[in-house]
TIVO-419793 format. One record per residue: residue in three letters; x, y, z of N, C-alpha, C in turn. Coordinates in steps of 0.001 Angstrom, whole numbers, plus 500000, padded with zeros to 6 digits. Example, Ala and Ser with C-alpha at 12.3 -4.5 7.8 and 13.67 -1.06 7.14 Angstrom:
ALA513190494310507800512300495500507800513200496700507800 SER512850497750507080513670498940507140512900500030507870 
//
This chain:
ASN737986498996715379739073497947715396740328498580716490 GLN740417498025717638741524498552718464742269497439719163 SER743367497633719492744442496655720163744908497255721657 TYR744974496572722457745332496914723843746511495923724277 VAL747507496330724987748513495659725350749098496256726628 PHE749437495162727532750138495625728805751821495134728582 THR752569496107728605754033495807728336754628495042729227 ASN754234495286730569754962494676731627754852493126731616 PRO755923492357731506756035490751731024755430489974732297 SER755303490757733361754958489671734632753483489470734832 ILE752675490388733610751327490411733512750658488947732895 SER749910488185733521749481486981732855748012487161732540 GLN747355487886733040745863488025732899745358489402732735 ILE744142489791732028743748491092732315742130490820732720 GLN741694491509733648740299491329734050739512492488733783 MET738372492279732932737545493232732103736466493531733214 VAL735990494804733642735159495124734850734324496131734015 PHE733006495664733378732095496384732529731441497514733533 ASP731195498684733229730428499804734028728922499077733967 THR728123499402735024726775498928735147726106499534734132 GLN726143500609733776725495501238732493725641500579731048 THR726637499748731104726951499248729741725650498523729139 PHE725344498963727853724313498445727217724596498254725760 ILE724596497195725123724760497164723576723420496344723034 ARG722840496844721876721879496277721507722127494819720750 ILE721125494156720519721227492726720249721916492817718566 PHE721731494040717978721851494157716393723201494786716421 ASP723957495298717405725342495675717575726105494730718347 SER727496494876718419728221493806718997729680494429719428 LEU730242493903720805731408494149721105732063492912721245 THR733345492634720364733994491338720216735268491626720561 ILE735851490592721534737183490453722005737970489340721564 PHE739140489520720986739908488588720289741489488484721135 TYR741451487143721666742870487080722278743172485475722084 ARG744551485263721729745090483767721557743977483314720255 ASP743245482121720643742390481592719794740897481749719928 ILE740590482886720907739404482995721528738675484096721135 VAL737481483830720630736781485146720122735486485276721241 LYS735279486245721790734046486241722710733261487567722356 THR732015487527722165731247488594721751730242488841722787 PHE730104490304723094729186490710724141728164491531723650 THR726765491214724016725692492158723834724829492286724970 GLY723797493256725094723092493339726277723536494182727198 SER722748493888728371723408494766729560723689493657730665 ALA724136494336731793724581493572733134725439492558732748 ILE726602492824731873727586491849731442728513491848732682 PRO728777490448732974729582490196734241731043490455734023 ASN732127490508734887733473490692734705734018489510733878 TYR735013489622733049735647488478732113736973488639732335 ILE737679487439732185739017487288732376739686486754731140 ILE740686487565730611741587487442729366742853486814729860 THR743114485659729230744465485021729567745450485837728669 GLY746594486185729097747546486779728363747707488352728778 ARG748478489150728016748625490520728492747972491544727317 GLU747496490875726192747071491788725018745956491332724422 PHE745145491988723731743697491631723054743486492482722097 ASN742575492169721127742021493226720155740469493298720406 LEU739888494269719963738505494826720332737943495179719190 THR736955494776718698736089495348717485734606495613717830 PHE734173496881717544732813497191718026732137497643716797 SER730847497106716536730323497368715088728653497663715630 SER728246498559714922726734498924715233726013498973714027 ASN724686498861713776724200499090712683723619500535712510 SER722760500577711316722452501941711032721185502655711717 GLN720749501968712596719429502461713143719465502808714516 TYR719264502096715613718903502748716892720311502750717684 LEU720416503527718472721478503972719376721207503059720914 ALA722360503257721392722401502473722951723446503229723725 TRP723403502873725034724586503704725732725838503186725378 GLY726275502131724920727631501613724740728085501052725747 TYR729522500999725940730196500362726764731272501277727621 SER731569500938728682732936501473729473733493500297730341 ILE734705500121730276735309498869730712736655499293731451 ASP736681498726732876738047498931733487738873497608733210 LEU740114498204732893740944496907732518742027496857733742 ILE742021495820734443742770495378735662743988494281735200 PRO745222494580735248746271493576734968746508492811735978 ILE746628491425736024746813490566737091748361489874736818 GLU749131489902737913750530489470737592750463487920737841 HIS751703487218737319751995485792737614751765485434739111 GLY751338484545739592751042484134740947749806484659741471 HIS749136485375740784747894485999741280746785485621740623 GLU746818484915739738745852484722738687744325484255739452 ILE743234484488738859741927484510739425740981483376738593 SER741721482651737885740670481791737120739961480732737720 GLY740596480310738967739840479346739835739449478036739347 CYS740285477677737950740130476558737586740330475071738424 GLY741570475312739257742033474055740002741039473867741193 THR740690475005741773739770474960742811738468474319742504 TRP737967474939741386736647474376740801736925472916740438 GLN737764472454739755737980471431739359738109470214740628 ALA738747470662741561738704469675742658737459469654743589 ARG736472470589743293735149470493743898734298469329743838 LYS733947468910744800733072467635744633731642467741744483 GLY731098469090744586729739469209744532729422469913745876 ALA727749469705746215727500470433747496726167469559747873 THR725782469802749242724451469456749756723903470559750246 PHE722707470807750109721947471819750197720829471395751241 ASN720810472135752585719922471722753583718621472538753498 ASP718487473450752876717382474414752612716639474186751542 THR715599475042751232714823474880750034714827476193749314 SER716041476924749519716421478203748691716995477846747243 SER717024478779746504717662478602745262719142478851745483 HIS720094478250744712721558478304744637722058478467743413 VAL723208479153743248723796479513742004724960478572741857 ILE724992477777740682726425477090740606727132477419739223 SER728409477850739339729054478584738343730489477953738047 SER730805477995736649732263477499736356733078478854736590 PRO734140478603736332735130479882736339734829480424734611 HIS735035481830734784734941482573733529736163483389733030 PRO736691482972732094736384481679731224736879480574731749 TYR736328479396731635736988478077731919738348477559731381 CYS738771476638731828739985476364731269739935475143730382 ASN741162475049729567741437473821728764741546472438729406 GLU741453471425728771741663470130729318741106469872730652 MET739691470234730969739249470120732262738415468845732215 THR738242468045733114737334466943733310736846467105734838 VAL735423467320734908734963467851736381733565467000736491 SER733526466249737681732530465561738147732115466010739358 GLN730812466559739470730330466868740942729002466456741111 HIS728726466369742390727370465745742813726377467105743761 TYR725314467145743350724537468152744057723262467380744513 SER723006467810745702721771467190746147720864468318747203 PHE719491468164747207718821468785748400718404467554749467 THR718778467793750753718348466829751688716986466906752360 ASN716253467966752091714892467964752386714053466972751721 GLU713305466109752358712654465235751846711331465555750932 THR711020466762751152709745467273750454710118467790749090 VAL711283467977748819711749468203747447711650467206746472 THR710954467362745484710663466225744450711388466707743055 GLU711537467860742763711837468124741401712940469492741649 ILE713856469671740608714624470875740698714694471584739374 GLN714273473021739360714114473750738297715668474032737998 ILE716104474191736592717563474536736349717287475519735380 ASP717889476864735696717935477900734651719493478301734432 PHE719787478624733321720899479178732866721030480694732621 SER722165481323733019722146482711732536722404482978731152 ASP721875484174730582722217484354729124723630484150728501 LEU724516484585729353725910484561729015726371483278728953 SER725547482225729364726191480732729671726648480275727989 SER727669479712727971728201479186726452729516478443726820 VAL729585477153726197730869476505726053730994476186724562 GLU732285476036724227732742475720722973731821474627722146 ASN731108475090721020730160474269720494730948472897719978 SER730323471785720337730366470508720024731978469874720549 TYR732791470728720842733953470266721362734095470365723040 ASP733458471196723667733070471109725183731701470799725510 SER731687470330726753730316469958726929729907470030728367 LEU728682470209728857728112470155730285727024469118730147 GLU726978468308731306725932467313731123725357467249732641 ILE723929467257732700723295467172733808722599465710733823 VAL723129464884734922722615463494735052721884463239736132 TYR720829462416736111720077462058737443719181460740737096 GLU718577460150738182717942459148738057716572459387738454 ALA715448458982737542714091459173737812713246457823737640 GLY713125457280738808712413455998738855713371454967738377 ASN712888454321737215713804453285736509714678453889735340 ARG714537455340735099714894456008733951716227456607734434 HIS717466456581733606718612457159733693718507458335732629 VAL718343459710733217718361460768732016719744461658732171 THR719959461945730926721360462943730813720761464069729941 HIS720941465233730379720712466466729526722045466933729062 SER722569466797727770723724467291727282723777468486726703 LEU724602469560727067724484470916726511726002471167726098 THR725863471999725014726994472445724343726493473778723468 GLY727626474788723214727112475859722588726503476866723450 SER725396477565723046724826478475723912723409478504724106 ASP722482479367724531721200479485724456720619478101725325 PHE721119477842726481720758476542727444719163476895727641 GLY718624477904728102717455478022728541717200477367729725 GLY716486476762730175716014475998731365715226474688731216 PHE715267473937732259714546472643732569714296472171733898 ILE713371471270733964713199470807735337713546469238735291 ILE714212468775736333714686467394736530713792466701737603 GLU713542465533737403712537464841738342713258464030739414 SER713881464940740148714893464300741290715192465422742070 ARG715738464928743078716228465930744209717868465995744190 GLU718361465295743296719958465257743392720263465079741829 PHE721543465327741576722025465191740296723483465272740154 ASP723974464761739143725345464996738693725681465904737832 LEU726859466697737862727264467550736994728622467231736240 VAL728551467021735070729828466516734396730266467612733367 PHE731509468232733481732058469106732593733317468555731858 ASN733334468817730458734433468369729842734850469514728813 SER736150469694728592736679470795727789737985470218727099 ASP738140470463725940739408469964725093740559470883725202 TYR741412470909724333742811471525724649742952472715723970 SER741707473304723172741944474384722415741192475311722986 ASN740064476039722164739406477078722642738375476888723935 THR738464477974724771737306477925725829736426479100725644 ASP735387479220726474734158480104726425733822480700727884 TYR732934481303727836732369482048729197732355480976730170 GLY731628479611729992731323478797730863729901478947731153 PHE729403478605732402728137478724732806727815479347734093 ASP726659480018734334726073480217735664724607479678735598 MET724569478634736645723290477680736550722596478009738143 THR721381478312737820720446478426739104719766477228739553 VAL719808476745740601719065475501740786718005475893741906 THR716625475667741655715657476030742515714838474847742932 PRO714611474365744231714066473037744577712421473302744411 LEU711704472413743867710486472630743871710020471353744745 PHE709027471724745657708881470551746948707230470544747180 VAL707000469632747840705632469020748257704991470282749004 GLY703881470636748943703346472026749414703393473355748784 SER704471473270747963704629474513747195703580474926746415 GLU703417476248746215702329476877745355702728476267743839 PRO701612475884743361701871475407741883701952476660740714 ASP702681476416739770703076477402738935701815477620738053 THR701250478919738126700114479315737677700381480606736585 ARG701746480784736471702049481924735531701445481787733982 CYS701213480569733409700752480644732210699270480241732160 ASP698631480211733105697144479813733277696460480855732328 SER696490482219732752695787483404731919696103483322730689 TYR697643483048730347698207483193729103697345482092728075 LYS697277480807728585696821479771728032695210479898727576 ALA694502480798728634692960480930728410692730482195727703 ASN693858482942727080693629484151726259693266483835724922 PRO692230484199724297691871483992722844692452484928722102 GLY693033486016722524693558487037721657692896488376722029 ALA692873489489721071692102490518721478691893491481720155 THR690735492309720341690291493076719322690807494497719701 PHE691454495237718766691893496719719360691133497690718278 SER690643498800719002690000499846718338691174501153718273 GLY690981501932717452692071502824717304693416502690716585 LEU694373503508716550695439503337715677696621503352716748 ASP696729502993717927697561502933718956698283501554718778 ALA699969501764718754700657500296718930700209499750720093 GLN700278498228719819699872497225720977701067496297721155 VAL701253496041722411702127495001722793701622493519723048 ILE701823492510722712701492491255722936702600490413723189 GLU702474489541724155703693488917724875703288487524725488 SER704302486594725619704093485409726346704623485623727819 PRO704366484601728575705116484734729943706514484784729687 HIS707491485151730803708810485259730657709394484571731970 PRO710032483533731772709997482599730669708732481971730430 TYR708449481415729413707244480689728993707211479362729654 CYS706178478577729612706112477221730317706107476020729440 SER706377474888729786706415473704728887705059473237728675 ASP704977472486727565703722471999727054702804472864726639 LEU702943473940726132701960474844725574701387474583724343 ASN699959474817724123699548474771722617698443475809722587 VAL698793476979722192698175478472722533697751478817721327 SER696559479232720741696047479598719581695231481082719930 GLN695565482179719212695020483340719651694934484238718411 HIS693777485016718345693638485896717136693547487378717471 TYR694243488260716595694261489479716865693743490422715649 SER692989491462716027692412492274714755692435493787715358 PHE692541494568714380692070495970714386690742496427713899 THR689925497158714604688718497490714036688495498587712995 ASP689593499695713321689471500812712562689703500411711069 SER688652501078710168688592500779708813689602501322707986 SER690552502117708726691516502651707798692729502074707949 VAL692914500841708748693986499930709024694134498974707896 THR695160498910707060695249498114705911696679497340706149 GLN697428497664706979698912496988707298699166497035708801 LEU699777495964709033700346495794710608701819495470710155 THR702684496165711167703879495750711478704396495261712774 LEU704882493885712847705213493227713876706688493275714336 SER706927493972715499708464494309715856708826493583716953 PHE709765492471716989710111491582718136711120492619719063 ASP710727492269720443711682492840721388713099491947721265 LEU714031492775721549715515492152721471715585490988722551 GLU714969490887723671715110489715724146714271488435723879 SER713522488548722836712792487274722233713561486161722032 SER713303485174722731714008483768722256713032482523722431 ILE713195481609721765712435480529721882713232479181721413 GLU713065478213722152713872476945721946713939476584720451 VAL714942476346719932715216476279718541714640474875718142 VAL714023474893717180713210473665716505712187473044717444 PHE712383472848718744711372472016719599710386472937719979 ASP710298474244719967709442475202720399709154476197719105 MET708041476402718886707826477172717547706616478247717855 LEU706736479443717320705800480540717245705419480596715856 THR704136480592715375703658480757714148702777481970714100 ILE702855483058713358701996484032712745701485483941711518 SER700195483916711353699657483575710033698332484683709645 HIS698244484605708697697368485778708088696930485492706672 THR695833485850706206695200485658705026695454486906704082 LYS695946486878702934696176487855702003694973488368701207 ALA694916489274700380693775489805699816693103488742698946 ASP694103488006698200693576487068697146693310485686697779 GLY693246485513699193692546484483699761693858483393700199 THR694972483771699779696234483044700135696672482949701751 GLU696737481769702218697088481765703851698689481618703811 VAL699038482563704659700627482933704780701028482600706268 GLY701989481739706515702496481650707789703838482008707903 ASN704430482471708905705799482927709332706172482175710685 ARG707066481315710802707418480704711796708822481266712619 TYR708837481222713856709818481888714624710553480853715600 SER711702480545715704712328479625716843713767479934716735 GLY714412480155717901715818480420718043716016481354718955 ASP717276481968718803717745482792719772717393484383719741 GLY716267484577718981715658485751719159716048487049718057 ASP716854486497717249717340487671716248715951487636714957 PHE714954487926715496713765487768714303713827489236713583 SER713501488985712369713166489903711417711796490706711740 GLU711755491772711426710359492354711581709523491839710426 LEU708149491890710847707175491292709983706122492393709470 VAL706075492557708263704953493657707796703931492790707088 ILE702563492796707395701325492152706811700426493029706213 ASP700068492921704945698894493787704552697443493220704687 THR697273493407705936696060493050706609695574493597707861 ASP694612493470708555694270494240709721694055493178710820 GLU694304491961710622694304490795711492695348489680711430 PHE695517488885712431696304487740712243696261486777713365 ASP696531485536713186696488484520714275697865484122714580 LEU697872483832715857699234483418716591698967482132717273 LYS700171481181717056699888479897717527701494479660718233 PHE701433479152719479702697479137720274702547477599720730 VAL703553476884720301703501475321720755704930475045721409 THR705201474612722471706427474067723151706260472664723682 ASP707546472122723967707645470973724302707642470695725689 SER708140469651726265708126469462727780709338469628728608 ILE710398470052727773711796470169728432712114471753728512 TYR712881472103727734713512473491727899712787474514727748 THR712426475652728443712005476966727919712832477958728058 MET712503479202727411713225480240727213712510481622727567 TYR712984482969727123712350484141727492710896484127727055 GLY710918483695725765709646483719724933709503484964723945 TYR708357485377723843708380486700722841707620487826723325 ARG708078488922722893707262490315723075707320490885721829 ILE706009491064721208705821491989720142705011493228720041 THR705670494117719464704874495360719296704279495438717950 VAL702895495546718069702168495496716647701652497112716367 ILE702225497493715197702002498893714786701015498960713583 PRO699736499350713862698824499431712638699255500720711704 GLY698889500422710449699237501321709455698130501706708401 THR698129502646707894697008503088707071697676503541705558 VAL696822503392704510697083503817703390696982505222703113 THR698142506073702952698060507605702965697923507987701403 THR697164508942701417696897509725699977697331511231699943 VAL697791511522698824698132512967698588697261513510697459 THR696990514789697698696353515573696478697369516129695438 THR697368515886694433697953516689693297697332517954692920 GLN698240518897692121697809520322691580696508519881690711 SER696419518814690041695139518357689228693960518080690160 GLN694307517925691445693253517324692601692682516041692198 CYS693934515191691645693799513696691383694394513142692671 LYS693907512014693195694625511384694434695347510242693834 GLN696623510088694304697471509216694230698064508363695368 THR698252506941695445698515506305696524700046506557696387 MET700447506654697853701850506737698071702876505709697423 THR703872505887697157704617504636696626704999503770697989 GLN705480502724697651705843501671698790707124502311699460 GLU708036502870698607709222503611699412708878504383700181 ASP707669505238699984707303506317700894706691505816702037 LEU705879504722701965705341503909703172706129503483703968 ASP707401502892703445708470502321704225709127503384705065 ASN709443504527704273710172505427705228709289506053706248 GLU707776506205705974707013506980707078707103505791708067 MET706750504324708084706900503435708996708184503576709819 LEU709207503771709101710670503898709818710671504928710824 MET710061505939710327710225507338711108709197507126712401 LEU707790506337712068706939505916713275707619505208714262 ARG708324504230713737708922503136714660710048503888715750 GLU710909504646714955711752505471715635711301506096716726 TYR710100507116716349709491507864717280709195507039718248 TYR708522505738718240707785504855719307709005504325720172 TYR710190504131719683711361503584720527711874504893721212 LYS711974505936720865712227507053721703711356507251722618 LEU709917507034722566709236507355723635709194506102724849 ASN709587504962724269709837503814725345711283503466725500 
//
C-alpha cells in the first residue's frame, strides 16, 4: 500500500506511463485508487492512464506461487489548462466515413468523463463491404450498469442494438457497412473506456477458415509422459459445436492435471467449455468453464477425458489454452521392503514442483 502526492496546487492530472516490460500475472494485481475511482491492472502492454487530481493510492498484491516482471511507471504531472482527457473534443465528434477497406480503431478518452452523452455515426463507403467485424481491447471497460456503450445498426427490416456495460466485451459482427455509436456516462464513477477495432468484411474477401481444422479435429491420443497443449483458435469462432476425446496410452498414467493459460476467456453463460471424464466407479463427471478466464486447475484421476466447446452466433473471445500434465502413482520401498502408496499430500507437492519446473521452461 503506497500513497503518491504532487504538492504543486496547479497540478490537475497525473499521466501514468507504463514501461513496455511491465507484466503482472492475472492472479496478481496492481490497483489505483483516486477520488471515487478504483482501477485494476493486470497483464502486459498496459496503455497510458490519466488520473484526475494530484494524488492517488496504489496497492500491489501477489499470490504465493509464480513470479512475473512487475511494473515500472513514469508519473507525469499535468497543470491546469493543459489537460489531455480529450472528452470535449471526443464528445463533439460526429463519427467518421471510411473510404477504404482497412481496419480502423475507434477510442474513447482514457478514462472517459462524467455526464457524457455521445452519438456518432461510422460508415464504409465501399459498396463491396457487407459486414463489419468489431473487436474490443482487453482493457475496455465502462462502469457496470450505470454507464453504457451501444452499437446500433439496421439489417434489412431489423433494428439491432448491442448494449455493452462492464468489461469483457469480446467481439462480434454486424450485418451492415454502417452503424451508430451511442455512449452515456452518469455523474459519478468513470472507467477506462474502450478501444474498438472495426474491420470491414467485403464481397470477394477470403472466407474465414481459421476454425475449419479445429472443427474437424476429433482429439488426440498421446504416448509417453510429456505435457501436452490443447487449444481453441484465438479468438474462437461463432456457432461452434465441437466434441473431442483425449487420452494417454502409457499404462503408468493414472492422473491428469489440466492447467489453463492465463489468457483463457469464454463469453460468459452463452459460450461453454465442458470437460468430462468417467471415474473408476463409473460415475460421469463434467466441469464447465465460461467467463473471464480465471479458471481453476483441474485434476482428474483418469488417463482420458472428453472436451466439448459450444458457442453462440454473436460474441467471441480468446478461447482456451490448456496444458495437460500426465501423472503416475509413485511408490516407495520401506526398510521392511513393503511398498506403500504415497500420500495425497506428497503427490500434490510433487505435482506442484513439476508444474513450477514446466513454467520455468516455458
